[in-house]
Each structure stands twice: as C-alpha cells, then as structure tokens.
mmCIF file of the C-alpha atoms, coordinates in Angstrom:
data_MODEL
# 
_entry.id   MODEL 
# 
loop_
_atom_site.group_PDB 
_atom_site.id 
_atom_site.type_symbol 
_atom_site.label_atom_id 
_atom_site.label_alt_id 
_atom_site.label_comp_id 
_atom_site.label_asym_id 
_atom_site.label_entity_id 
_atom_site.label_seq_id 
_atom_site.pdbx_PDB_ins_code 
_atom_site.Cartn_x 
_atom_site.Cartn_y 
_atom_site.Cartn_z 
_atom_site.occupancy 
_atom_site.B_iso_or_equiv 
_atom_site.pdbx_formal_charge 
_atom_site.auth_seq_id 
_atom_site.auth_comp_id 
_atom_site.auth_asym_id 
_atom_site.auth_atom_id 
_atom_site.pdbx_PDB_model_num 
ATOM 1   C CA . UNK A 1 1   ? -7.245  -29.157 22.280 1.00 0.00 ? 1   UNK A CA 1 
ATOM 2   C CA . UNK A 1 2   ? -4.743  -27.141 23.759 1.00 0.00 ? 2   UNK A CA 1 
ATOM 3   C CA . UNK A 1 3   ? -4.595  -26.764 27.382 1.00 0.00 ? 3   UNK A CA 1 
ATOM 4   C CA . UNK A 1 4   ? -2.512  -23.697 28.007 1.00 0.00 ? 4   UNK A CA 1 
ATOM 5   C CA . UNK A 1 5   ? -2.371  -23.785 31.648 1.00 0.00 ? 5   UNK A CA 1 
ATOM 6   C CA . UNK A 1 6   ? -1.750  -26.810 31.813 1.00 0.00 ? 6   UNK A CA 1 
ATOM 7   C CA . UNK A 1 7   ? 1.365   -26.875 29.409 1.00 0.00 ? 7   UNK A CA 1 
ATOM 8   C CA . UNK A 1 8   ? -0.228  -30.408 26.856 1.00 0.00 ? 8   UNK A CA 1 
ATOM 9   C CA . UNK A 1 9   ? -2.453  -30.607 23.891 1.00 0.00 ? 9   UNK A CA 1 
ATOM 10  C CA . UNK A 1 10  ? -5.209  -33.096 23.834 1.00 0.00 ? 10  UNK A CA 1 
ATOM 11  C CA . UNK A 1 11  ? -7.704  -35.521 22.203 1.00 0.00 ? 11  UNK A CA 1 
ATOM 12  C CA . UNK A 1 12  ? -10.938 -36.407 23.016 1.00 0.00 ? 12  UNK A CA 1 
ATOM 13  C CA . UNK A 1 13  ? -13.972 -38.031 21.164 1.00 0.00 ? 13  UNK A CA 1 
ATOM 14  C CA . UNK A 1 14  ? -16.869 -35.844 20.629 1.00 0.00 ? 14  UNK A CA 1 
ATOM 15  C CA . UNK A 1 15  ? -19.788 -37.847 20.425 1.00 0.00 ? 15  UNK A CA 1 
ATOM 16  C CA . UNK A 1 16  ? -18.615 -39.979 23.579 1.00 0.00 ? 16  UNK A CA 1 
ATOM 17  C CA . UNK A 1 17  ? -16.029 -37.447 25.449 1.00 0.00 ? 17  UNK A CA 1 
ATOM 18  C CA . UNK A 1 18  ? -13.462 -40.183 26.479 1.00 0.00 ? 18  UNK A CA 1 
ATOM 19  C CA . UNK A 1 19  ? -9.921  -38.916 26.991 1.00 0.00 ? 19  UNK A CA 1 
ATOM 20  C CA . UNK A 1 20  ? -7.869  -40.511 23.621 1.00 0.00 ? 20  UNK A CA 1 
ATOM 21  C CA . UNK A 1 21  ? -4.643  -39.024 24.371 1.00 0.00 ? 21  UNK A CA 1 
ATOM 22  C CA . UNK A 1 22  ? -2.653  -36.400 26.141 1.00 0.00 ? 22  UNK A CA 1 
ATOM 23  C CA . UNK A 1 23  ? 0.446   -34.570 24.192 1.00 0.00 ? 23  UNK A CA 1 
ATOM 24  C CA . UNK A 1 24  ? 2.691   -33.262 27.270 1.00 0.00 ? 24  UNK A CA 1 
ATOM 25  C CA . UNK A 1 25  ? 5.012   -33.252 29.812 1.00 0.00 ? 25  UNK A CA 1 
ATOM 26  C CA . UNK A 1 26  ? 4.989   -36.873 31.516 1.00 0.00 ? 26  UNK A CA 1 
ATOM 27  C CA . UNK A 1 27  ? 5.776   -35.151 35.094 1.00 0.00 ? 27  UNK A CA 1 
ATOM 28  C CA . UNK A 1 28  ? 2.427   -34.827 37.605 1.00 0.00 ? 28  UNK A CA 1 
ATOM 29  C CA . UNK A 1 29  ? 0.100   -36.773 35.505 1.00 0.00 ? 29  UNK A CA 1 
ATOM 30  C CA . UNK A 1 30  ? -1.231  -39.770 38.104 1.00 0.00 ? 30  UNK A CA 1 
ATOM 31  C CA . UNK A 1 31  ? -3.642  -42.690 37.261 1.00 0.00 ? 31  UNK A CA 1 
ATOM 32  C CA . UNK A 1 32  ? -6.178  -42.766 35.289 1.00 0.00 ? 32  UNK A CA 1 
ATOM 33  C CA . UNK A 1 33  ? -4.576  -39.443 32.575 1.00 0.00 ? 33  UNK A CA 1 
ATOM 34  C CA . UNK A 1 34  ? -1.043  -40.937 33.402 1.00 0.00 ? 34  UNK A CA 1 
ATOM 35  C CA . UNK A 1 35  ? -2.263  -43.934 30.610 1.00 0.00 ? 35  UNK A CA 1 
ATOM 36  C CA . UNK A 1 36  ? -3.633  -41.501 28.113 1.00 0.00 ? 36  UNK A CA 1 
ATOM 37  C CA . UNK A 1 37  ? 0.025   -39.766 27.563 1.00 0.00 ? 37  UNK A CA 1 
ATOM 38  C CA . UNK A 1 38  ? 1.883   -40.053 24.084 1.00 0.00 ? 38  UNK A CA 1 
ATOM 39  C CA . UNK A 1 39  ? 5.341   -41.794 24.666 1.00 0.00 ? 39  UNK A CA 1 
ATOM 40  C CA . UNK A 1 40  ? 8.379   -39.920 23.111 1.00 0.00 ? 40  UNK A CA 1 
ATOM 41  C CA . UNK A 1 41  ? 10.084  -41.511 19.770 1.00 0.00 ? 41  UNK A CA 1 
ATOM 42  C CA . UNK A 1 42  ? 13.537  -39.363 19.955 1.00 0.00 ? 42  UNK A CA 1 
ATOM 43  C CA . UNK A 1 43  ? 13.595  -36.296 21.368 1.00 0.00 ? 43  UNK A CA 1 
ATOM 44  C CA . UNK A 1 44  ? 11.123  -34.195 21.999 1.00 0.00 ? 44  UNK A CA 1 
ATOM 45  C CA . UNK A 1 45  ? 10.165  -30.910 22.985 1.00 0.00 ? 45  UNK A CA 1 
ATOM 46  C CA . UNK A 1 46  ? 7.310   -29.987 25.401 1.00 0.00 ? 46  UNK A CA 1 
ATOM 47  C CA . UNK A 1 47  ? 5.405   -27.728 25.192 1.00 0.00 ? 47  UNK A CA 1 
ATOM 48  C CA . UNK A 1 48  ? 4.809   -24.896 28.029 1.00 0.00 ? 48  UNK A CA 1 
ATOM 49  C CA . UNK A 1 49  ? 1.982   -22.588 28.036 1.00 0.00 ? 49  UNK A CA 1 
ATOM 50  C CA . UNK A 1 50  ? 1.395   -23.537 23.994 1.00 0.00 ? 50  UNK A CA 1 
ATOM 51  C CA . UNK A 1 51  ? -0.940  -21.210 21.489 1.00 0.00 ? 51  UNK A CA 1 
ATOM 52  C CA . UNK A 1 52  ? -2.759  -21.502 18.028 1.00 0.00 ? 52  UNK A CA 1 
ATOM 53  C CA . UNK A 1 53  ? -1.944  -25.409 18.036 1.00 0.00 ? 53  UNK A CA 1 
ATOM 54  C CA . UNK A 1 54  ? -3.580  -26.708 13.944 1.00 0.00 ? 54  UNK A CA 1 
ATOM 55  C CA . UNK A 1 55  ? -3.402  -29.817 12.441 1.00 0.00 ? 55  UNK A CA 1 
ATOM 56  C CA . UNK A 1 56  ? -1.168  -29.239 9.018  1.00 0.00 ? 56  UNK A CA 1 
ATOM 57  C CA . UNK A 1 57  ? -2.156  -31.041 5.815  1.00 0.00 ? 57  UNK A CA 1 
ATOM 58  C CA . UNK A 1 58  ? 0.297   -34.038 6.868  1.00 0.00 ? 58  UNK A CA 1 
ATOM 59  C CA . UNK A 1 59  ? -2.491  -34.381 9.850  1.00 0.00 ? 59  UNK A CA 1 
ATOM 60  C CA . UNK A 1 60  ? 0.750   -33.618 12.707 1.00 0.00 ? 60  UNK A CA 1 
ATOM 61  C CA . UNK A 1 61  ? -0.118  -30.980 15.499 1.00 0.00 ? 61  UNK A CA 1 
ATOM 62  C CA . UNK A 1 62  ? 1.515   -27.216 15.152 1.00 0.00 ? 62  UNK A CA 1 
ATOM 63  C CA . UNK A 1 63  ? 1.873   -25.133 17.422 1.00 0.00 ? 63  UNK A CA 1 
ATOM 64  C CA . UNK A 1 64  ? 3.142   -21.697 19.174 1.00 0.00 ? 64  UNK A CA 1 
ATOM 65  C CA . UNK A 1 65  ? 5.039   -22.648 22.174 1.00 0.00 ? 65  UNK A CA 1 
ATOM 66  C CA . UNK A 1 66  ? 5.411   -20.011 24.109 1.00 0.00 ? 66  UNK A CA 1 
ATOM 67  C CA . UNK A 1 67  ? 8.258   -21.802 26.241 1.00 0.00 ? 67  UNK A CA 1 
ATOM 68  C CA . UNK A 1 68  ? 7.440   -20.168 30.354 1.00 0.00 ? 68  UNK A CA 1 
ATOM 69  C CA . UNK A 1 69  ? 8.705   -20.617 32.570 1.00 0.00 ? 69  UNK A CA 1 
ATOM 70  C CA . UNK A 1 70  ? 10.389  -24.482 30.681 1.00 0.00 ? 70  UNK A CA 1 
ATOM 71  C CA . UNK A 1 71  ? 9.307   -26.236 33.801 1.00 0.00 ? 71  UNK A CA 1 
ATOM 72  C CA . UNK A 1 72  ? 6.132   -27.613 34.761 1.00 0.00 ? 72  UNK A CA 1 
ATOM 73  C CA . UNK A 1 73  ? 4.678   -26.705 38.703 1.00 0.00 ? 73  UNK A CA 1 
ATOM 74  C CA . UNK A 1 74  ? 6.907   -27.471 41.408 1.00 0.00 ? 74  UNK A CA 1 
ATOM 75  C CA . UNK A 1 75  ? 9.811   -27.468 39.457 1.00 0.00 ? 75  UNK A CA 1 
ATOM 76  C CA . UNK A 1 76  ? 12.436  -25.222 39.843 1.00 0.00 ? 76  UNK A CA 1 
ATOM 77  C CA . UNK A 1 77  ? 11.524  -22.680 37.131 1.00 0.00 ? 77  UNK A CA 1 
ATOM 78  C CA . UNK A 1 78  ? 13.940  -21.537 34.288 1.00 0.00 ? 78  UNK A CA 1 
ATOM 79  C CA . UNK A 1 79  ? 14.609  -17.904 34.243 1.00 0.00 ? 79  UNK A CA 1 
ATOM 80  C CA . UNK A 1 80  ? 13.306  -15.422 31.927 1.00 0.00 ? 80  UNK A CA 1 
ATOM 81  C CA . UNK A 1 81  ? 16.673  -14.793 30.081 1.00 0.00 ? 81  UNK A CA 1 
ATOM 82  C CA . UNK A 1 82  ? 17.224  -18.459 29.359 1.00 0.00 ? 82  UNK A CA 1 
ATOM 83  C CA . UNK A 1 83  ? 13.828  -19.366 27.802 1.00 0.00 ? 83  UNK A CA 1 
ATOM 84  C CA . UNK A 1 84  ? 12.116  -19.081 24.317 1.00 0.00 ? 84  UNK A CA 1 
ATOM 85  C CA . UNK A 1 85  ? 9.105   -19.711 22.051 1.00 0.00 ? 85  UNK A CA 1 
ATOM 86  C CA . UNK A 1 86  ? 9.553   -21.514 19.543 1.00 0.00 ? 86  UNK A CA 1 
ATOM 87  C CA . UNK A 1 87  ? 7.508   -22.882 16.914 1.00 0.00 ? 87  UNK A CA 1 
ATOM 88  C CA . UNK A 1 88  ? 7.238   -27.516 17.160 1.00 0.00 ? 88  UNK A CA 1 
ATOM 89  C CA . UNK A 1 89  ? 4.804   -29.796 14.484 1.00 0.00 ? 89  UNK A CA 1 
ATOM 90  C CA . UNK A 1 90  ? 4.364   -33.609 16.232 1.00 0.00 ? 90  UNK A CA 1 
ATOM 91  C CA . UNK A 1 91  ? 3.359   -36.563 14.268 1.00 0.00 ? 91  UNK A CA 1 
ATOM 92  C CA . UNK A 1 92  ? 1.945   -38.224 16.756 1.00 0.00 ? 92  UNK A CA 1 
ATOM 93  C CA . UNK A 1 93  ? 0.662   -42.781 16.033 1.00 0.00 ? 93  UNK A CA 1 
ATOM 94  C CA . UNK A 1 94  ? -2.858  -42.843 17.566 1.00 0.00 ? 94  UNK A CA 1 
ATOM 95  C CA . UNK A 1 95  ? -2.832  -46.690 17.582 1.00 0.00 ? 95  UNK A CA 1 
ATOM 96  C CA . UNK A 1 96  ? 1.216   -46.782 19.092 1.00 0.00 ? 96  UNK A CA 1 
ATOM 97  C CA . UNK A 1 97  ? 0.561   -43.747 21.755 1.00 0.00 ? 97  UNK A CA 1 
ATOM 98  C CA . UNK A 1 98  ? 3.457   -42.100 20.791 1.00 0.00 ? 98  UNK A CA 1 
ATOM 99  C CA . UNK A 1 99  ? 4.240   -38.666 19.176 1.00 0.00 ? 99  UNK A CA 1 
ATOM 100 C CA . UNK A 1 100 ? 7.329   -38.017 17.431 1.00 0.00 ? 100 UNK A CA 1 
ATOM 101 C CA . UNK A 1 101 ? 8.823   -34.354 16.735 1.00 0.00 ? 101 UNK A CA 1 
ATOM 102 C CA . UNK A 1 102 ? 9.443   -33.984 13.468 1.00 0.00 ? 102 UNK A CA 1 
ATOM 103 C CA . UNK A 1 103 ? 9.858   -30.373 12.942 1.00 0.00 ? 103 UNK A CA 1 
ATOM 104 C CA . UNK A 1 104 ? 10.776  -27.193 14.908 1.00 0.00 ? 104 UNK A CA 1 
ATOM 105 C CA . UNK A 1 105 ? 11.845  -23.156 14.643 1.00 0.00 ? 105 UNK A CA 1 
ATOM 106 C CA . UNK A 1 106 ? 13.113  -21.341 18.090 1.00 0.00 ? 106 UNK A CA 1 
ATOM 107 C CA . UNK A 1 107 ? 15.677  -19.256 15.782 1.00 0.00 ? 107 UNK A CA 1 
ATOM 108 C CA . UNK A 1 108 ? 19.156  -19.364 16.282 1.00 0.00 ? 108 UNK A CA 1 
ATOM 109 C CA . UNK A 1 109 ? 20.802  -19.814 20.788 1.00 0.00 ? 109 UNK A CA 1 
ATOM 110 C CA . UNK A 1 110 ? 21.186  -16.270 21.379 1.00 0.00 ? 110 UNK A CA 1 
ATOM 111 C CA . UNK A 1 111 ? 19.505  -14.905 18.901 1.00 0.00 ? 111 UNK A CA 1 
ATOM 112 C CA . UNK A 1 112 ? 15.801  -16.599 19.918 1.00 0.00 ? 112 UNK A CA 1 
ATOM 113 C CA . UNK A 1 113 ? 12.552  -14.730 21.394 1.00 0.00 ? 113 UNK A CA 1 
ATOM 114 C CA . UNK A 1 114 ? 10.967  -15.377 24.349 1.00 0.00 ? 114 UNK A CA 1 
ATOM 115 C CA . UNK A 1 115 ? 6.822   -14.615 24.050 1.00 0.00 ? 115 UNK A CA 1 
ATOM 116 C CA . UNK A 1 116 ? 5.705   -14.955 28.024 1.00 0.00 ? 116 UNK A CA 1 
ATOM 117 C CA . UNK A 1 117 ? 1.544   -14.567 25.925 1.00 0.00 ? 117 UNK A CA 1 
ATOM 118 C CA . UNK A 1 118 ? -0.097  -15.340 22.997 1.00 0.00 ? 118 UNK A CA 1 
ATOM 119 C CA . UNK A 1 119 ? 1.442   -16.272 19.858 1.00 0.00 ? 119 UNK A CA 1 
ATOM 120 C CA . UNK A 1 120 ? 0.813   -18.270 16.749 1.00 0.00 ? 120 UNK A CA 1 
ATOM 121 C CA . UNK A 1 121 ? 1.768   -20.793 13.751 1.00 0.00 ? 121 UNK A CA 1 
ATOM 122 C CA . UNK A 1 122 ? 0.772   -21.454 10.793 1.00 0.00 ? 122 UNK A CA 1 
ATOM 123 C CA . UNK A 1 123 ? 1.678   -23.451 7.620  1.00 0.00 ? 123 UNK A CA 1 
ATOM 124 C CA . UNK A 1 124 ? 0.971   -21.690 4.598  1.00 0.00 ? 124 UNK A CA 1 
ATOM 125 C CA . UNK A 1 125 ? -0.292  -24.169 2.325  1.00 0.00 ? 125 UNK A CA 1 
ATOM 126 C CA . UNK A 1 126 ? 1.015   -23.129 -0.991 1.00 0.00 ? 126 UNK A CA 1 
ATOM 127 C CA . UNK A 1 127 ? 5.088   -22.793 -0.217 1.00 0.00 ? 127 UNK A CA 1 
ATOM 128 C CA . UNK A 1 128 ? 5.112   -24.991 2.738  1.00 0.00 ? 128 UNK A CA 1 
ATOM 129 C CA . UNK A 1 129 ? 6.619   -22.400 5.170  1.00 0.00 ? 129 UNK A CA 1 
ATOM 130 C CA . UNK A 1 130 ? 5.433   -21.463 9.103  1.00 0.00 ? 130 UNK A CA 1 
ATOM 131 C CA . UNK A 1 131 ? 4.282   -18.149 9.658  1.00 0.00 ? 131 UNK A CA 1 
ATOM 132 C CA . UNK A 1 132 ? 4.424   -17.417 13.595 1.00 0.00 ? 132 UNK A CA 1 
ATOM 133 C CA . UNK A 1 133 ? 3.643   -14.595 15.468 1.00 0.00 ? 133 UNK A CA 1 
ATOM 134 C CA . UNK A 1 134 ? 5.320   -13.563 18.370 1.00 0.00 ? 134 UNK A CA 1 
ATOM 135 C CA . UNK A 1 135 ? 2.829   -11.763 20.385 1.00 0.00 ? 135 UNK A CA 1 
ATOM 136 C CA . UNK A 1 136 ? 3.883   -10.604 23.639 1.00 0.00 ? 136 UNK A CA 1 
ATOM 137 C CA . UNK A 1 137 ? 7.344   -10.444 24.264 1.00 0.00 ? 137 UNK A CA 1 
ATOM 138 C CA . UNK A 1 138 ? 8.013   -8.769  27.491 1.00 0.00 ? 138 UNK A CA 1 
ATOM 139 C CA . UNK A 1 139 ? 10.799  -7.241  28.149 1.00 0.00 ? 139 UNK A CA 1 
ATOM 140 C CA . UNK A 1 140 ? 12.009  -4.811  31.742 1.00 0.00 ? 140 UNK A CA 1 
ATOM 141 C CA . UNK A 1 141 ? 15.033  -2.776  31.772 1.00 0.00 ? 141 UNK A CA 1 
ATOM 142 C CA . UNK A 1 142 ? 16.097  -4.801  27.734 1.00 0.00 ? 142 UNK A CA 1 
ATOM 143 C CA . UNK A 1 143 ? 16.111  -7.853  29.923 1.00 0.00 ? 143 UNK A CA 1 
ATOM 144 C CA . UNK A 1 144 ? 13.515  -10.564 28.768 1.00 0.00 ? 144 UNK A CA 1 
ATOM 145 C CA . UNK A 1 145 ? 10.197  -10.655 31.416 1.00 0.00 ? 145 UNK A CA 1 
ATOM 146 C CA . UNK A 1 146 ? 7.397   -13.279 32.800 1.00 0.00 ? 146 UNK A CA 1 
ATOM 147 C CA . UNK A 1 147 ? 5.154   -10.252 33.636 1.00 0.00 ? 147 UNK A CA 1 
ATOM 148 C CA . UNK A 1 148 ? 3.646   -8.666  31.030 1.00 0.00 ? 148 UNK A CA 1 
ATOM 149 C CA . UNK A 1 149 ? 1.283   -6.293  33.772 1.00 0.00 ? 149 UNK A CA 1 
ATOM 150 C CA . UNK A 1 150 ? 5.513   -4.788  34.501 1.00 0.00 ? 150 UNK A CA 1 
ATOM 151 C CA . UNK A 1 151 ? 7.563   -5.122  31.768 1.00 0.00 ? 151 UNK A CA 1 
ATOM 152 C CA . UNK A 1 152 ? 7.159   -3.136  27.933 1.00 0.00 ? 152 UNK A CA 1 
ATOM 153 C CA . UNK A 1 153 ? 6.170   -4.656  25.203 1.00 0.00 ? 153 UNK A CA 1 
ATOM 154 C CA . UNK A 1 154 ? 6.290   -6.249  21.985 1.00 0.00 ? 154 UNK A CA 1 
ATOM 155 C CA . UNK A 1 155 ? 5.842   -8.363  19.015 1.00 0.00 ? 155 UNK A CA 1 
ATOM 156 C CA . UNK A 1 156 ? 7.479   -9.788  15.969 1.00 0.00 ? 156 UNK A CA 1 
ATOM 157 C CA . UNK A 1 157 ? 6.096   -11.846 12.825 1.00 0.00 ? 157 UNK A CA 1 
ATOM 158 C CA . UNK A 1 158 ? 7.858   -13.732 10.766 1.00 0.00 ? 158 UNK A CA 1 
ATOM 159 C CA . UNK A 1 159 ? 7.755   -17.118 8.024  1.00 0.00 ? 159 UNK A CA 1 
ATOM 160 C CA . UNK A 1 160 ? 10.232  -19.269 7.674  1.00 0.00 ? 160 UNK A CA 1 
ATOM 161 C CA . UNK A 1 161 ? 11.155  -22.621 5.134  1.00 0.00 ? 161 UNK A CA 1 
ATOM 162 C CA . UNK A 1 162 ? 10.707  -25.803 5.748  1.00 0.00 ? 162 UNK A CA 1 
ATOM 163 C CA . UNK A 1 163 ? 14.495  -25.743 6.237  1.00 0.00 ? 163 UNK A CA 1 
ATOM 164 C CA . UNK A 1 164 ? 14.566  -22.379 9.067  1.00 0.00 ? 164 UNK A CA 1 
ATOM 165 C CA . UNK A 1 165 ? 15.596  -19.824 6.001  1.00 0.00 ? 165 UNK A CA 1 
ATOM 166 C CA . UNK A 1 166 ? 13.819  -16.641 7.532  1.00 0.00 ? 166 UNK A CA 1 
ATOM 167 C CA . UNK A 1 167 ? 11.662  -15.368 4.415  1.00 0.00 ? 167 UNK A CA 1 
ATOM 168 C CA . UNK A 1 168 ? 9.922   -12.472 6.012  1.00 0.00 ? 168 UNK A CA 1 
ATOM 169 C CA . UNK A 1 169 ? 10.867  -10.502 9.126  1.00 0.00 ? 169 UNK A CA 1 
ATOM 170 C CA . UNK A 1 170 ? 8.683   -8.219  10.806 1.00 0.00 ? 170 UNK A CA 1 
ATOM 171 C CA . UNK A 1 171 ? 9.329   -6.705  14.243 1.00 0.00 ? 171 UNK A CA 1 
ATOM 172 C CA . UNK A 1 172 ? 6.169   -4.008  15.794 1.00 0.00 ? 172 UNK A CA 1 
ATOM 173 C CA . UNK A 1 173 ? 7.852   -2.228  18.378 1.00 0.00 ? 173 UNK A CA 1 
ATOM 174 C CA . UNK A 1 174 ? 6.305   1.207   19.736 1.00 0.00 ? 174 UNK A CA 1 
ATOM 175 C CA . UNK A 1 175 ? 9.114   1.873   22.198 1.00 0.00 ? 175 UNK A CA 1 
ATOM 176 C CA . UNK A 1 176 ? 10.386  4.733   19.765 1.00 0.00 ? 176 UNK A CA 1 
ATOM 177 C CA . UNK A 1 177 ? 6.694   6.765   20.676 1.00 0.00 ? 177 UNK A CA 1 
ATOM 178 C CA . UNK A 1 178 ? 6.548   9.403   22.504 1.00 0.00 ? 178 UNK A CA 1 
ATOM 179 C CA . UNK A 1 179 ? 5.583   8.104   25.734 1.00 0.00 ? 179 UNK A CA 1 
ATOM 180 C CA . UNK A 1 180 ? 6.718   4.849   24.092 1.00 0.00 ? 180 UNK A CA 1 
ATOM 181 C CA . UNK A 1 181 ? 3.663   2.357   23.476 1.00 0.00 ? 181 UNK A CA 1 
ATOM 182 C CA . UNK A 1 182 ? 3.508   -1.007  23.945 1.00 0.00 ? 182 UNK A CA 1 
ATOM 183 C CA . UNK A 1 183 ? 2.088   -3.098  21.728 1.00 0.00 ? 183 UNK A CA 1 
ATOM 184 C CA . UNK A 1 184 ? 1.450   -6.452  20.979 1.00 0.00 ? 184 UNK A CA 1 
ATOM 185 C CA . UNK A 1 185 ? -0.028  -9.390  18.460 1.00 0.00 ? 185 UNK A CA 1 
ATOM 186 C CA . UNK A 1 186 ? -2.394  -11.884 19.010 1.00 0.00 ? 186 UNK A CA 1 
ATOM 187 C CA . UNK A 1 187 ? -2.151  -13.663 15.687 1.00 0.00 ? 187 UNK A CA 1 
ATOM 188 C CA . UNK A 1 188 ? -1.830  -13.200 12.292 1.00 0.00 ? 188 UNK A CA 1 
ATOM 189 C CA . UNK A 1 189 ? -3.323  -14.062 8.773  1.00 0.00 ? 189 UNK A CA 1 
ATOM 190 C CA . UNK A 1 190 ? -1.584  -14.690 5.379  1.00 0.00 ? 190 UNK A CA 1 
ATOM 191 C CA . UNK A 1 191 ? -2.949  -13.140 2.791  1.00 0.00 ? 191 UNK A CA 1 
ATOM 192 C CA . UNK A 1 192 ? -1.438  -13.950 -0.308 1.00 0.00 ? 192 UNK A CA 1 
ATOM 193 C CA . UNK A 1 193 ? -0.207  -11.398 -3.093 1.00 0.00 ? 193 UNK A CA 1 
# 
C-alpha cells in the first residue's frame, strides 16, 4: 500500500492486519512503527508523495516518485525549481528487513521534469522498458511550481530502456491553444502494437 502524504510504502498481512514493513525515509518515525522501517543497503532515494506502486516480475517494488519538496515535514523544503520526479525500483528482503535500490530514472541533471501531482510507472513485460507518465508538470511564469491551482499544467509520457535510453517521448501541452488549455494525465496504459 502506498501512503502518498506519509511518503512511504507499507506491507501488511491481509488476514491479520499486522504491519510487516515500511519503505520510506527514517525521519519522524517513533516506536512501534520505527521498528518496521526497512534499512537501506547502499544508496537509496527515498520517495516523496509517490504514485502508482506495483510489483515487477522480479518481485521488486516499482513506483513513480513525484518528489514533492524532497523533504519530510519539519525539514526545509526543496524549492520546486530544484526538485524532480523519477521512477524508482526497490528490492526488498523482508527477512533481513532491508531495501536496496536497483534502478531509477530521473533524466539528466538540468533536464529533469517535476510532476507535483499524478504520475505512473509500468514495467513493460516484453521489452523490460519502463513507461512513465509525468501527470501534472506545473509551471508558473515558466518555472516549476508546487501548486496546480496556481500554475499551468502540462504532462509527459516517456518510455525508457533498462539502460535509460529514451525510446518514446510524448509531451501533452495545450499552451499553444487560444486560450491556453492546462492538461494533465492521470496514468498511461501501454497497448502493444
């Protein structure tokens, strides 16, 4: 289960309701929940306001990390022009209570998008590529912005190989319309052709 505003993904037992683990930053958790936090192995990019979590064929957790503020409550918020969204894949060892980041895609520094709301990630079964939807890329006066109600919205659909090569890139943008039309994408579906 993904808890967007708590910046974490959790696993619980359906039959008993027992919390098994928490995948998320270790800031601000207290007992008894802090005992359920997965310990990072190597570098792990924690998710912030994530969307569309799924389990891959390898049993990994894949999700769209919106990246809102790249900070937990009470920490200094990263300004929108310095944050970005990404897709992240995690390998979880429930017995050892560890998490390892095995893949991510955010684009090249200086060429990253920030979707402050909505988004999706889907691993394509035949190619192993990842389809991403940057649902709500909001700008105000041409600069990234955190509030959809105050800015102008565009979207982007992107497919990348496991090596991060872009094989499909579609921008959904109504700014050239008269009057300009804000557009967002909740989640994209792939139909093999």
